[in-house]
TIVEX-700975 format. One record per residue: x, y, z of N, C-alpha, C in turn; residue number from 1; residue in one letter. Coordinates in nm, 3 decimals. Layout:
N
npx; npy; npz; capx; capy; capz; cpx; cpy; cpz; i; aa
X; Y; Z; X; Y; Z; X; Y; Z; NUM; a
...
This chain:
280
npx; npy; npz; capx; capy; capz; cpx; cpy; cpz; i; aa
1.414; 12.572; 16.835; 1.405; 12.460; 16.802; 1.272; 12.419; 16.723; 1; m
1.165; 12.421; 16.794; 1.026; 12.405; 16.764; 0.995; 12.496; 16.642; 2; l
1.077; 12.593; 16.617; 1.028; 12.672; 16.494; 1.084; 12.634; 16.400; 3; g
1.199; 12.555; 16.396; 1.267; 12.507; 16.305; 1.198; 12.389; 16.238; 4; a
1.129; 12.288; 16.328; 1.116; 12.156; 16.293; 0.931; 12.215; 16.249; 5; r
0.861; 12.274; 16.312; 0.714; 12.301; 16.267; 0.703; 12.474; 16.201; 6; f
0.784; 12.526; 16.160; 0.766; 12.634; 16.119; 0.676; 12.734; 16.168; 7; g
0.548; 12.809; 16.134; 0.464; 12.880; 16.174; 0.401; 12.840; 16.307; 8; a
0.405; 12.685; 16.291; 0.338; 12.620; 16.427; 0.433; 12.640; 16.547; 9; l
0.556; 12.643; 16.537; 0.645; 12.625; 16.671; 0.618; 12.724; 16.746; 10; g
0.585; 12.864; 16.757; 0.554; 12.941; 16.878; 0.432; 12.883; 16.934; 11; g
0.337; 12.833; 16.838; 0.223; 12.821; 16.922; 0.202; 12.696; 17.007; 12; i
0.276; 12.595; 16.943; 0.286; 12.442; 17.039; 0.441; 12.496; 17.195; 13; i
0.491; 12.579; 17.133; 0.577; 12.599; 17.224; 0.448; 12.677; 17.382; 14; g
0.417; 12.768; 17.319; 0.277; 12.810; 17.404; 0.168; 12.691; 17.490; 15; a
0.151; 12.622; 17.363; 0.033; 12.491; 17.430; 0.125; 12.449; 17.531; 16; a
0.255; 12.400; 17.526; 0.306; 12.321; 17.636; 0.354; 12.362; 17.742; 17; i
0.343; 12.510; 17.791; 0.360; 12.573; 17.914; 0.261; 12.581; 17.982; 18; g
0.331; 12.578; 18.128; 0.238; 12.630; 18.233; 0.137; 12.459; 18.260; 19; s
0.172; 12.402; 18.288; 0.147; 12.267; 18.348; 0.100; 12.192; 18.255; 20; g
0.085; 12.224; 18.121; 0.039; 12.167; 18.020; 0.162; 12.041; 17.951; 21; v
0.291; 12.104; 17.960; 0.410; 12.020; 17.958; 0.397; 11.929; 18.061; 22; g
0.369; 11.908; 18.157; 0.365; 11.797; 18.244; 0.288; 11.705; 18.197; 23; d
0.142; 11.754; 18.170; 0.084; 11.634; 18.073; 0.130; 11.583; 17.970; 24; y
0.173; 11.627; 17.909; 0.233; 11.619; 17.779; 0.382; 11.449; 17.812; 25; i
0.437; 11.509; 17.902; 0.543; 11.455; 17.958; 0.513; 11.318; 18.006; 26; k
0.368; 11.316; 18.085; 0.337; 11.192; 18.120; 0.298; 11.108; 18.017; 27; e
0.190; 11.152; 17.913; 0.129; 11.077; 17.827; 0.268; 11.010; 17.737; 28; k
0.386; 11.068; 17.722; 0.488; 11.043; 17.646; 0.549; 10.905; 17.736; 29; a
0.552; 10.949; 17.894; 0.608; 10.839; 17.970; 0.518; 10.715; 17.950; 30; n
0.407; 10.738; 17.951; 0.267; 10.609; 17.973; 0.324; 10.547; 17.818; 31; e
0.335; 10.594; 17.755; 0.315; 10.543; 17.571; 0.439; 10.483; 17.577; 32; a
0.559; 10.517; 17.622; 0.697; 10.449; 17.654; 0.673; 10.318; 17.730; 33; a
0.661; 10.345; 17.861; 0.603; 10.201; 17.908; 0.518; 10.087; 17.840; 34; a
0.416; 10.138; 17.791; 0.334; 10.073; 17.699; 0.394; 9.987; 17.615; 35; q
0.495; 10.074; 17.538; 0.555; 9.995; 17.428; 0.703; 9.914; 17.476; 36; k
0.706; 9.981; 17.593; 0.842; 9.884; 17.651; 0.780; 9.706; 17.693; 37; q
0.641; 9.695; 17.756; 0.597; 9.616; 17.770; 0.544; 9.518; 17.639; 38; m
0.522; 9.588; 17.548; 0.492; 9.506; 17.422; 0.586; 9.446; 17.325; 39; e
0.736; 9.538; 17.367; 0.848; 9.505; 17.296; 0.924; 9.375; 17.394; 40; e
0.899; 9.412; 17.515; 0.976; 9.268; 17.612; 0.899; 9.157; 17.567; 41; e
0.747; 9.168; 17.553; 0.643; 9.047; 17.524; 0.705; 8.995; 17.412; 42; a
0.697; 9.079; 17.292; 0.762; 9.012; 17.190; 0.909; 8.943; 17.159; 43; r
0.990; 9.021; 17.241; 1.093; 8.966; 17.239; 1.111; 8.802; 17.316; 44; h
1.034; 8.805; 17.449; 1.014; 8.672; 17.503; 0.924; 8.553; 17.405; 45; r
0.860; 8.604; 17.339; 0.775; 8.491; 17.231; 0.873; 8.456; 17.126; 46; m
0.984; 8.566; 17.089; 1.076; 8.504; 17.009; 1.140; 8.409; 17.064; 47; r
1.220; 8.448; 17.234; 1.315; 8.377; 17.256; 1.299; 8.232; 17.256; 48; n
1.161; 8.218; 17.321; 1.074; 8.085; 17.323; 1.106; 8.002; 17.227; 49; r
1.098; 8.105; 17.094; 1.051; 7.993; 16.995; 1.190; 7.971; 16.924; 50; s
1.324; 8.064; 16.972; 1.435; 8.018; 16.870; 1.547; 7.971; 17.012; 51; a
1.512; 7.961; 17.152; 1.567; 7.898; 17.272; 1.684; 7.968; 17.306; 52; g
1.734; 8.103; 17.255; 1.814; 8.184; 17.325; 1.805; 8.315; 17.313; 53; h
1.883; 8.390; 17.384; 1.847; 8.551; 17.354; 1.824; 8.581; 17.515; 54; g
1.828; 8.705; 17.533; 1.779; 8.789; 17.599; 1.685; 8.931; 17.582; 55; a
1.586; 8.972; 17.709; 1.513; 9.083; 17.660; 1.590; 9.187; 17.606; 56; a
1.593; 9.258; 17.497; 1.663; 9.386; 17.455; 1.574; 9.516; 17.537; 57; s
1.664; 9.614; 17.541; 1.625; 9.738; 17.606; 1.501; 9.811; 17.515; 58; g
1.419; 9.890; 17.562; 1.276; 9.948; 17.532; 1.316; 10.078; 17.431; 59; p
1.269; 10.052; 17.313; 1.247; 10.182; 17.226; 1.146; 10.290; 17.187; 60; r
1.111; 10.379; 17.254; 1.020; 10.452; 17.250; 1.046; 10.547; 17.223; 61; a
1.097; 10.602; 17.101; 1.101; 10.678; 16.982; 0.964; 10.716; 16.914; 62; s
0.919; 10.569; 16.895; 0.778; 10.574; 16.784; 0.636; 10.606; 16.842; 63; t
0.662; 10.583; 17.016; 0.564; 10.620; 17.094; 0.564; 10.760; 17.140; 64; s
0.668; 10.824; 17.143; 0.670; 10.961; 17.170; 0.624; 11.039; 17.054; 65; r
0.672; 10.973; 16.931; 0.656; 11.057; 16.800; 0.512; 11.088; 16.781; 66; t
0.418; 10.954; 16.844; 0.298; 10.955; 16.827; 0.251; 11.069; 16.936; 67; s
0.278; 11.087; 17.050; 0.256; 11.194; 17.136; 0.257; 11.337; 17.065; 68; v
0.379; 11.359; 17.047; 0.441; 11.470; 16.964; 0.316; 11.476; 16.852; 69; e
0.301; 11.414; 16.767; 0.197; 11.398; 16.665; 0.041; 11.478; 16.717; 70; r
0.043; 11.414; 16.830; -0.147; 11.473; 16.904; -0.092; 11.627; 16.946; 71; e
0.014; 11.650; 16.996; 0.028; 11.759; 17.009; -0.001; 11.867; 16.927; 72; l
0.119; 11.840; 16.802; 0.110; 11.908; 16.647; -0.083; 11.944; 16.629; 73; v
-0.135; 11.816; 16.643; -0.294; 11.827; 16.589; -0.393; 11.922; 16.684; 74; f
-0.349; 11.924; 16.780; -0.403; 11.996; 16.880; -0.384; 12.124; 16.887; 75; l
-0.216; 12.166; 16.856; -0.217; 12.301; 16.871; -0.235; 12.371; 16.721; 76; s
-0.256; 12.249; 16.629; -0.286; 12.333; 16.501; -0.440; 12.388; 16.492; 77; a
-0.556; 12.283; 16.533; -0.691; 12.305; 16.592; -0.711; 12.436; 16.627; 78; v
-0.613; 12.463; 16.735; -0.629; 12.585; 16.830; -0.596; 12.734; 16.745; 79; g
-0.510; 12.721; 16.704; -0.417; 12.833; 16.614; -0.531; 12.838; 16.488; 80; a
-0.551; 12.761; 16.438; -0.622; 12.772; 16.272; -0.772; 12.837; 16.345; 81; m
-0.851; 12.761; 16.440; -0.951; 12.824; 16.487; -0.998; 12.979; 16.503; 82; l
-0.849; 13.001; 16.587; -0.812; 13.146; 16.628; -0.819; 13.251; 16.521; 83; a
-0.783; 13.214; 16.410; -0.761; 13.284; 16.265; -0.879; 13.290; 16.180; 84; k
-0.939; 13.173; 16.211; -1.075; 13.145; 16.088; -1.181; 13.270; 16.191; 85; l
-1.182; 13.254; 16.360; -1.276; 13.372; 16.440; -1.243; 13.477; 16.368; 86; s
-1.100; 13.533; 16.358; -1.072; 13.669; 16.323; -1.097; 13.691; 16.166; 87; k
-1.175; 13.610; 16.102; -1.176; 13.643; 15.966; -1.270; 13.784; 15.922; 88; a
-1.330; 13.815; 16.055; -1.393; 13.948; 16.047; -1.306; 14.085; 16.071; 89; d
-1.218; 14.051; 16.132; -1.136; 14.123; 16.137; -1.044; 14.149; 16.283; 90; g
-1.116; 14.121; 16.417; -1.054; 14.103; 16.542; -1.136; 13.979; 16.563; 91; h
-1.069; 13.918; 16.695; -1.106; 13.837; 16.798; -1.145; 13.915; 16.947; 92; v
-1.294; 13.905; 16.950; -1.327; 13.981; 17.086; -1.325; 13.851; 17.215; 93; d
-1.407; 13.877; 17.319; -1.371; 13.797; 17.403; -1.501; 13.704; 17.375; 94; e
-1.610; 13.730; 17.303; -1.735; 13.640; 17.292; -1.676; 13.547; 17.178; 95; t
-1.577; 13.596; 17.045; -1.530; 13.464; 16.999; -1.415; 13.373; 17.060; 96; e
-1.373; 13.459; 17.157; -1.295; 13.330; 17.237; -1.367; 13.243; 17.321; 97; i
-1.461; 13.277; 17.354; -1.547; 13.168; 17.407; -1.642; 13.121; 17.349; 98; a
-1.667; 13.163; 17.216; -1.679; 13.083; 17.130; -1.577; 12.966; 17.061; 99; a
-1.474; 12.971; 17.066; -1.393; 12.903; 17.067; -1.359; 12.790; 17.151; 100; g
-1.354; 12.818; 17.288; -1.343; 12.754; 17.380; -1.444; 12.610; 17.384; 101; e
-1.587; 12.693; 17.326; -1.721; 12.606; 17.355; -1.688; 12.527; 17.212; 102; e
-1.609; 12.537; 17.128; -1.569; 12.472; 16.976; -1.510; 12.322; 17.050; 103; a
-1.426; 12.387; 17.159; -1.314; 12.275; 17.169; -1.383; 12.159; 17.255; 104; f
-1.468; 12.262; 17.344; -1.587; 12.139; 17.446; -1.631; 12.048; 17.367; 105; m
-1.705; 12.106; 17.241; -1.821; 12.030; 17.127; -1.719; 11.880; 17.100; 106; r
-1.561; 11.906; 17.052; -1.545; 11.854; 17.027; -1.472; 11.691; 17.103; 107; l
-1.533; 11.701; 17.225; -1.515; 11.619; 17.340; -1.391; 11.561; 17.385; 108; g
-1.305; 11.657; 17.407; -1.194; 11.636; 17.407; -1.175; 11.650; 17.604; 109; l
-1.067; 11.569; 17.640; -1.044; 11.568; 17.797; -1.015; 11.713; 17.814; 110; t
-1.029; 11.724; 17.953; -0.971; 11.890; 17.997; -0.841; 11.907; 17.980; 111; p
-0.746; 11.820; 17.961; -0.594; 11.854; 17.916; -0.576; 11.923; 17.792; 112; e
-0.636; 11.795; 17.707; -0.636; 11.831; 17.552; -0.704; 11.962; 17.515; 113; k
-0.790; 11.979; 17.594; -0.864; 12.097; 17.570; -0.811; 12.202; 17.605; 114; r
-0.717; 12.223; 17.712; -0.646; 12.319; 17.757; -0.557; 12.369; 17.644; 115; e
-0.495; 12.221; 17.582; -0.368; 12.265; 17.476; -0.419; 12.365; 17.386; 116; i
-0.576; 12.315; 17.317; -0.624; 12.386; 17.216; -0.653; 12.528; 17.271; 117; c
-0.710; 12.563; 17.366; -0.695; 12.643; 17.416; -0.610; 12.732; 17.445; 118; i
-0.496; 12.731; 17.472; -0.356; 12.794; 17.494; -0.300; 12.818; 17.368; 119; k
-0.356; 12.726; 17.268; -0.294; 12.752; 17.122; -0.380; 12.885; 17.054; 120; a
-0.540; 12.868; 17.097; -0.624; 12.968; 17.017; -0.566; 13.115; 17.082; 121; f
-0.508; 13.105; 17.225; -0.534; 13.248; 17.258; -0.355; 13.308; 17.226; 122; r
-0.274; 13.203; 17.204; -0.134; 13.275; 17.144; -0.124; 13.280; 16.955; 123; a
-0.243; 13.251; 16.920; -0.243; 13.283; 16.789; -0.307; 13.356; 16.720; 124; a
-0.427; 13.445; 16.839; -0.492; 13.527; 16.813; -0.426; 13.647; 16.763; 125; k
-0.329; 13.688; 16.826; -0.274; 13.823; 16.804; -0.098; 13.820; 16.711; 126; s
-0.103; 13.693; 16.689; 0.040; 13.686; 16.628; 0.034; 13.701; 16.465; 127; d
0.173; 13.711; 16.393; 0.165; 13.772; 16.266; 0.103; 13.680; 16.168; 128; p
0.081; 13.587; 16.209; 0.101; 13.442; 16.129; -0.095; 13.450; 16.042; 129; h
-0.100; 13.399; 15.941; -0.213; 13.415; 15.872; -0.250; 13.244; 15.892; 130; s
-0.383; 13.192; 15.898; -0.452; 13.063; 15.899; -0.361; 12.963; 15.767; 131; i
-0.343; 13.035; 15.677; -0.303; 12.984; 15.572; -0.098; 12.947; 15.597; 132; f
-0.053; 12.989; 15.687; 0.102; 12.989; 15.732; 0.049; 12.866; 15.804; 133; d
-0.021; 12.838; 15.894; -0.049; 12.720; 15.993; -0.077; 12.598; 15.902; 134; y
-0.209; 12.624; 15.828; -0.190; 12.510; 15.727; -0.121; 12.470; 15.665; 135; a
-0.041; 12.520; 15.603; 0.103; 12.491; 15.505; 0.186; 12.447; 15.613; 136; n
0.231; 12.464; 15.750; 0.296; 12.416; 15.832; 0.250; 12.301; 15.859; 137; s
0.120; 12.301; 15.903; 0.070; 12.153; 15.934; 0.086; 12.028; 15.818; 138; f
0.073; 12.073; 15.694; 0.028; 12.023; 15.592; 0.220; 11.951; 15.605; 139; a
0.315; 12.036; 15.634; 0.441; 12.011; 15.638; 0.471; 11.907; 15.705; 140; d
0.432; 11.899; 15.807; 0.436; 11.799; 15.935; 0.372; 11.702; 15.939; 141; v
0.274; 11.685; 15.875; 0.166; 11.558; 15.856; 0.149; 11.488; 15.742; 142; t
0.198; 11.410; 15.746; 0.228; 11.315; 15.611; 0.036; 11.262; 15.605; 143; p
-0.016; 11.239; 15.727; -0.154; 11.182; 15.678; -0.250; 11.264; 15.654; 144; s
-0.297; 11.231; 15.516; -0.386; 11.294; 15.461; -0.504; 11.266; 15.557; 145; l
-0.545; 11.158; 15.588; -0.658; 11.130; 15.699; -0.676; 11.272; 15.779; 146; t
-0.548; 11.300; 15.864; -0.518; 11.389; 16.011; -0.550; 11.533; 15.890; 147; m
-0.493; 11.583; 15.781; -0.568; 11.722; 15.742; -0.678; 11.703; 15.672; 148; r
-0.747; 11.602; 15.628; -0.910; 11.648; 15.610; -0.989; 11.649; 15.742; 149; e
-0.914; 11.582; 15.857; -1.017; 11.596; 15.947; -1.021; 11.725; 16.008; 150; l
-0.882; 11.808; 16.007; -0.867; 11.913; 16.046; -0.949; 12.009; 15.949; 151; l
-0.977; 12.010; 15.844; -1.064; 12.103; 15.754; -1.217; 12.057; 15.764; 152; y
-1.229; 11.955; 15.809; -1.352; 11.920; 15.881; -1.408; 12.005; 16.016; 153; d
-1.331; 11.995; 16.105; -1.328; 12.079; 16.221; -1.340; 12.225; 16.204; 154; i
-1.293; 12.300; 16.088; -1.298; 12.416; 16.045; -1.428; 12.441; 15.997; 155; l
-1.485; 12.353; 15.896; -1.616; 12.380; 15.886; -1.723; 12.402; 15.988; 156; w
-1.692; 12.284; 16.096; -1.789; 12.286; 16.209; -1.777; 12.417; 16.275; 157; d
-1.692; 12.497; 16.290; -1.695; 12.621; 16.353; -1.717; 12.734; 16.274; 158; v
-1.718; 12.724; 16.143; -1.755; 12.820; 16.079; -1.922; 12.803; 16.040; 159; a
-1.948; 12.727; 16.081; -2.128; 12.699; 16.065; -2.169; 12.685; 16.161; 160; c
-2.105; 12.670; 16.318; -2.182; 12.673; 16.418; -2.291; 12.758; 16.438; 161; a
-2.275; 12.915; 16.408; -2.358; 12.987; 16.421; -2.477; 12.987; 16.335; 162; d
-2.500; 12.912; 16.217; -2.591; 12.881; 16.163; -2.555; 12.974; 15.961; 163; g
-2.464; 13.046; 16.011; -2.426; 13.149; 15.873; -2.308; 13.127; 15.867; 164; v
-2.260; 13.076; 15.715; -2.111; 13.093; 15.650; -2.117; 13.217; 15.598; 165; l
-2.043; 13.306; 15.690; -1.985; 13.419; 15.628; -1.903; 13.437; 15.510; 166; a
-1.930; 13.587; 15.430; -1.814; 13.524; 15.274; -1.703; 13.507; 15.296; 167; p
-1.630; 13.596; 15.427; -1.442; 13.549; 15.419; -1.464; 13.448; 15.502; 168; e
-1.537; 13.373; 15.599; -1.504; 13.196; 15.633; -1.506; 13.133; 15.481; 169; e
-1.624; 13.180; 15.413; -1.614; 13.102; 15.250; -1.496; 13.095; 15.195; 170; r
-1.436; 13.220; 15.141; -1.312; 13.221; 15.128; -1.226; 13.171; 15.156; 171; r
-1.198; 13.151; 15.310; -1.120; 13.063; 15.350; -1.138; 12.955; 15.380; 172; i
-1.202; 12.897; 15.352; -1.270; 12.754; 15.334; -1.228; 12.697; 15.202; 173; l
-1.260; 12.790; 15.103; -1.204; 12.737; 14.952; -1.055; 12.758; 14.920; 174; e
-1.019; 12.853; 15.020; -0.875; 12.829; 14.954; -0.746; 12.740; 15.016; 175; m
-0.824; 12.709; 15.163; -0.729; 12.646; 15.236; -0.697; 12.495; 15.193; 176; i
-0.769; 12.464; 15.082; -0.737; 12.319; 15.074; -0.599; 12.319; 15.019; 177; v
-0.580; 12.422; 14.957; -0.455; 12.397; 14.852; -0.355; 12.403; 14.955; 178; t
-0.355; 12.480; 15.068; -0.259; 12.475; 15.193; -0.236; 12.384; 15.258; 179; y
-0.336; 12.280; 15.286; -0.358; 12.147; 15.385; -0.350; 12.030; 15.262; 180; l
-0.314; 12.092; 15.118; -0.297; 11.983; 15.042; -0.399; 11.833; 15.011; 181; r
-0.504; 11.881; 14.987; -0.616; 11.814; 15.041; -0.717; 11.835; 14.874; 182; i
-0.815; 11.732; 14.864; -0.860; 11.769; 14.735; -0.951; 11.873; 14.737; 183; r
-0.931; 11.977; 14.656; -1.020; 12.082; 14.578; -1.164; 12.033; 14.607; 184; p
-1.233; 11.959; 14.589; -1.361; 11.906; 14.562; -1.417; 11.894; 14.677; 185; s
-1.316; 11.891; 14.805; -1.357; 11.872; 14.963; -1.466; 11.968; 14.991; 186; l
-1.422; 12.109; 14.906; -1.496; 12.231; 14.937; -1.632; 12.200; 14.884; 187; y
-1.653; 12.160; 14.769; -1.784; 12.161; 14.712; -1.848; 12.065; 14.828; 188; s
-1.796; 11.961; 14.850; -1.846; 11.837; 14.933; -1.916; 11.898; 15.051; 189; e
-1.835; 11.968; 15.132; -1.853; 12.002; 15.247; -1.973; 12.111; 15.237; 190; q
-1.950; 12.212; 15.126; -2.101; 12.312; 15.081; -2.186; 12.257; 15.077; 191; y
-2.189; 12.143; 14.982; -2.318; 12.072; 14.997; -2.394; 12.028; 15.104; 192; f
-2.303; 11.971; 15.199; -2.352; 11.896; 15.304; -2.387; 11.987; 15.418; 193; n
-2.334; 12.095; 15.396; -2.380; 12.196; 15.541; -2.474; 12.323; 15.490; 194; r
-2.418; 12.382; 15.353; -2.521; 12.519; 15.331; -2.603; 12.462; 15.206; 195; v
-2.589; 12.380; 15.119; -2.696; 12.355; 15.016; -2.801; 12.313; 15.054; 196; g
-2.807; 12.213; 15.163; -2.951; 12.191; 15.213; -3.029; 12.272; 15.297; 197; p
-2.985; 12.417; 15.296; -3.046; 12.533; 15.377; -3.059; 12.603; 15.266; 198; r
-3.041; 12.599; 15.143; -3.087; 12.686; 15.080; -3.195; 12.701; 15.025; 199; s
-3.253; 12.808; 14.996; -3.412; 12.843; 14.954; -3.452; 12.847; 14.823; 200; r
-3.351; 12.918; 14.765; -3.410; 12.913; 14.611; -3.411; 12.821; 14.521; 201; s
-3.479; 12.759; 14.395; -3.406; 12.667; 14.304; -3.323; 12.650; 14.267; 202; d
-3.270; 12.786; 14.224; -3.089; 12.799; 14.185; -2.991; 12.747; 14.265; 203; a
-3.039; 12.767; 14.409; -2.958; 12.746; 14.510; -2.958; 12.650; 14.537; 204; g
-3.061; 12.538; 14.520; -3.063; 12.419; 14.563; -2.994; 12.320; 14.402; 205; r
-2.992; 12.409; 14.284; -2.951; 12.333; 14.196; -2.790; 12.340; 14.187; 206; s
-2.746; 12.458; 14.255; -2.566; 12.469; 14.274; -2.530; 12.343; 14.374; 207; r
-2.617; 12.365; 14.493; -2.619; 12.297; 14.591; -2.588; 12.127; 14.514; 208; a
-2.690; 12.100; 14.432; -2.676; 11.963; 14.402; -2.566; 11.895; 14.292; 209; s
-2.514; 12.031; 14.211; -2.419; 12.010; 14.139; -2.304; 11.973; 14.199; 210; a
-2.274; 12.021; 14.374; -2.169; 12.035; 14.429; -2.192; 11.917; 14.527; 211; a
-2.276; 11.778; 14.477; -2.288; 11.669; 14.541; -2.149; 11.578; 14.503; 212; k
-2.107; 11.495; 14.644; -1.982; 11.439; 14.618; -1.975; 11.332; 14.498; 213; a
-1.902; 11.326; 14.404; -1.886; 11.217; 14.321; -1.816; 11.086; 14.371; 214; d
-1.889; 10.995; 14.368; -1.833; 10.895; 14.445; -1.683; 10.801; 14.395; 215; p
-1.677; 10.849; 14.244; -1.572; 10.793; 14.199; -1.424; 10.922; 14.251; 216; y
-1.478; 11.034; 14.278; -1.362; 11.130; 14.337; -1.366; 11.092; 14.480; 217; e
-1.442; 11.042; 14.566; -1.447; 10.986; 14.671; -1.330; 10.895; 14.693; 218; v
-1.341; 10.804; 14.648; -1.217; 10.692; 14.606; -1.125; 10.738; 14.543; 219; l
-1.109; 10.849; 14.491; -0.984; 10.896; 14.401; -0.989; 10.825; 14.315; 220; g
-1.091; 10.771; 14.200; -1.074; 10.722; 14.094; -1.121; 10.782; 13.957; 221; c
-1.078; 10.745; 13.848; -1.156; 10.778; 13.732; -1.271; 10.669; 13.709; 222; s
-1.385; 10.762; 13.665; -1.482; 10.662; 13.596; -1.447; 10.532; 13.536; 223; p
-1.380; 10.558; 13.423; -1.329; 10.450; 13.367; -1.226; 10.345; 13.411; 224; r
-1.192; 10.379; 13.546; -1.122; 10.286; 13.614; -1.176; 10.131; 13.616; 225; a
-1.122; 10.009; 13.635; -1.149; 9.901; 13.599; -1.200; 9.868; 13.731; 226; s
-1.290; 9.771; 13.718; -1.343; 9.719; 13.897; -1.220; 9.650; 13.994; 227; d
-1.140; 9.621; 13.930; -1.003; 9.607; 14.015; -0.930; 9.704; 14.063; 228; d
-0.896; 9.816; 13.981; -0.867; 9.923; 14.061; -0.957; 9.990; 14.158; 229; e
-1.078; 9.993; 14.111; -1.175; 10.053; 14.242; -1.145; 9.989; 14.349; 230; l
-1.136; 9.822; 14.337; -1.170; 9.758; 14.459; -0.991; 9.777; 14.549; 231; r
-0.934; 9.778; 14.455; -0.778; 9.837; 14.546; -0.760; 9.942; 14.585; 232; r
-0.849; 10.045; 14.544; -0.875; 10.208; 14.579; -0.921; 10.202; 14.688; 233; a
-1.044; 10.152; 14.732; -1.154; 10.118; 14.833; -1.074; 10.067; 14.946; 234; y
-0.976; 9.951; 14.890; -0.925; 9.876; 15.052; -0.836; 9.971; 15.086; 235; r
-0.745; 10.035; 15.016; -0.649; 10.126; 15.048; -0.672; 10.248; 15.143; 236; a
-0.799; 10.286; 15.115; -0.859; 10.361; 15.206; -0.918; 10.340; 15.340; 237; l
-0.959; 10.235; 15.300; -1.048; 10.127; 15.436; -0.898; 10.087; 15.522; 238; a
-0.769; 10.081; 15.461; -0.640; 10.054; 15.570; -0.626; 10.157; 15.620; 239; k
-0.625; 10.278; 15.542; -0.582; 10.431; 15.599; -0.662; 10.461; 15.708; 240; k
-0.772; 10.438; 15.703; -0.872; 10.481; 15.803; -0.917; 10.391; 15.910; 241; h
-0.818; 10.296; 15.921; -0.810; 10.203; 16.048; -0.819; 10.256; 16.175; 242; h
-0.857; 10.252; 16.278; -0.849; 10.332; 16.399; -0.694; 10.327; 16.470; 243; p
-0.671; 10.175; 16.457; -0.495; 10.171; 16.508; -0.399; 10.267; 16.448; 244; d
-0.446; 10.241; 16.320; -0.313; 10.307; 16.228; -0.358; 10.511; 16.275; 245; l
-0.486; 10.531; 16.278; -0.502; 10.672; 16.292; -0.429; 10.710; 16.452; 246; l
-0.466; 10.613; 16.555; -0.405; 10.683; 16.682; -0.238; 10.659; 16.706; 247; r
-0.207; 10.582; 16.593; -0.058; 10.580; 16.562; -0.005; 10.731; 16.528; 248; a
-0.080; 10.756; 16.454; -0.055; 10.871; 16.375; -0.026; 11.027; 16.466; 249; q
-0.123; 10.997; 16.583; -0.114; 11.098; 16.657; -0.284; 11.153; 16.677; 250; g
-0.364; 11.091; 16.611; -0.510; 11.143; 16.631; -0.563; 11.077; 16.751; 251; l
-0.611; 11.226; 16.825; -0.689; 11.202; 16.981; -0.787; 11.134; 16.963; 252; p
-0.779; 10.996; 17.051; -0.888; 10.926; 17.080; -1.055; 10.998; 17.056; 253; e
-1.066; 11.096; 17.097; -1.195; 11.169; 17.107; -1.231; 11.190; 16.944; 254; e
-1.127; 11.184; 16.823; -1.126; 11.217; 16.711; -1.160; 11.105; 16.611; 255; m
-1.142; 10.988; 16.678; -1.139; 10.850; 16.612; -1.291; 10.843; 16.530; 256; i
-1.379; 10.894; 16.603; -1.522; 10.896; 16.549; -1.522; 10.985; 16.462; 257; e
-1.493; 11.076; 16.430; -1.510; 11.148; 16.318; -1.450; 11.065; 16.193; 258; r
-1.338; 11.037; 16.181; -1.260; 10.957; 16.099; -1.374; 10.848; 16.085; 259; a
-1.433; 10.805; 16.162; -1.547; 10.639; 16.094; -1.629; 10.719; 16.031; 260; t
-1.644; 10.851; 16.064; -1.784; 10.916; 15.946; -1.742; 10.906; 15.837; 261; e
-1.559; 10.951; 15.815; -1.508; 10.970; 15.706; -1.529; 10.840; 15.627; 262; k
-1.504; 10.718; 15.702; -1.495; 10.574; 15.653; -1.621; 10.574; 15.601; 263; m
-1.729; 10.619; 15.658; -1.883; 10.569; 15.589; -1.906; 10.658; 15.491; 264; a
-1.864; 10.768; 15.440; -1.867; 10.841; 15.340; -1.830; 10.759; 15.221; 265; r
-1.674; 10.696; 15.260; -1.599; 10.605; 15.166; -1.690; 10.473; 15.087; 266; i
-1.718; 10.433; 15.238; -1.846; 10.267; 15.237; -1.955; 10.341; 15.113; 267; n
-2.008; 10.430; 15.148; -2.102; 10.479; 15.074; -2.071; 10.535; 14.924; 268; a
-2.012; 10.571; 14.892; -1.958; 10.565; 14.769; -1.901; 10.451; 14.707; 269; a
-1.828; 10.366; 14.761; -1.855; 10.220; 14.714; -1.927; 10.164; 14.674; 270; w
-2.048; 10.163; 14.787; -2.171; 10.065; 14.745; -2.257; 10.160; 14.652; 271; d
-2.241; 10.289; 14.620; -2.323; 10.352; 14.498; -2.273; 10.325; 14.380; 272; e
-2.098; 10.333; 14.365; -2.077; 10.268; 14.256; -2.095; 10.107; 14.206; 273; i
-2.094; 10.023; 14.288; -2.133; 9.864; 14.282; -2.257; 9.887; 14.235; 274; q
-2.359; 9.923; 14.279; -2.477; 9.954; 14.234; -2.501; 9.992; 14.092; 275; l
-2.430; 10.107; 14.087; -2.440; 10.188; 13.957; -2.365; 10.045; 13.827; 276; q
-2.283; 10.013; 13.886; -2.214; 9.905; 13.757; -2.313; 9.794; 13.738; 277; r
-2.347; 9.729; 13.854; -2.440; 9.621; 13.850; -2.551; 9.616; 13.742; 278; t
-2.609; 9.767; 13.785; -2.726; 9.827; 13.698; -2.701; 9.789; 13.561; 279; s
-2.620; 9.843; 13.524; -2.569; 9.841; 13.391; -2.528; 9.689; 13.321; 280; h
């Protein structure tokens, strides 16, 4: 059933919810359902007071359960894709497994969520799927562009953790934007922010400077866009990155800060465009 719904990620999710972790998922789903029930009943009581009739209807927990399910998909995808990225040199040894576990620790996840990532990592390190298979499956079941971009950001974190971006890691990071269905220019932006500043040669610095994020690209607009078009694009992005919306989409609470950093880049792009247009 999981395979039919989640493609390559199905088996990994099945492994991640086994051995006690499934109890954690059930507990979180039940907590979410109970919270939603209280909210639904409170809203219904308010409507009844206004209308003067009716009784509280039964709870609907499907939306809350979907949020928990999405969080599980996100955590499993992180674990599986980091396993494949670690395997870029042809194998995954115990040292790399330890490095993966350390990466999950740095993400600031709770022990239960970290365990989901670790189980997914260990299940994926020897399976036949590629990192691109997982990226494609994740994009299939994750309509949120913010979630897909955030996962890409985490992949860069791990690739650069040792201070060296290996050629095979760089190739994967450049290609995987297509499978995650995110902007290809994100590769250049990440490369500039993480690798460009460390370049020693003038040529390297020149290439990195050329890769600096264009503020119009960040907002997804053309430089010829009107002020109103830019304002609408900026507001749409600001709404999309609202913490409450991201929680509903299944983003783990520990990742909200990363999404806030993304919003800071959007704000910086907006400010830069405003300054350019005012000066002209």
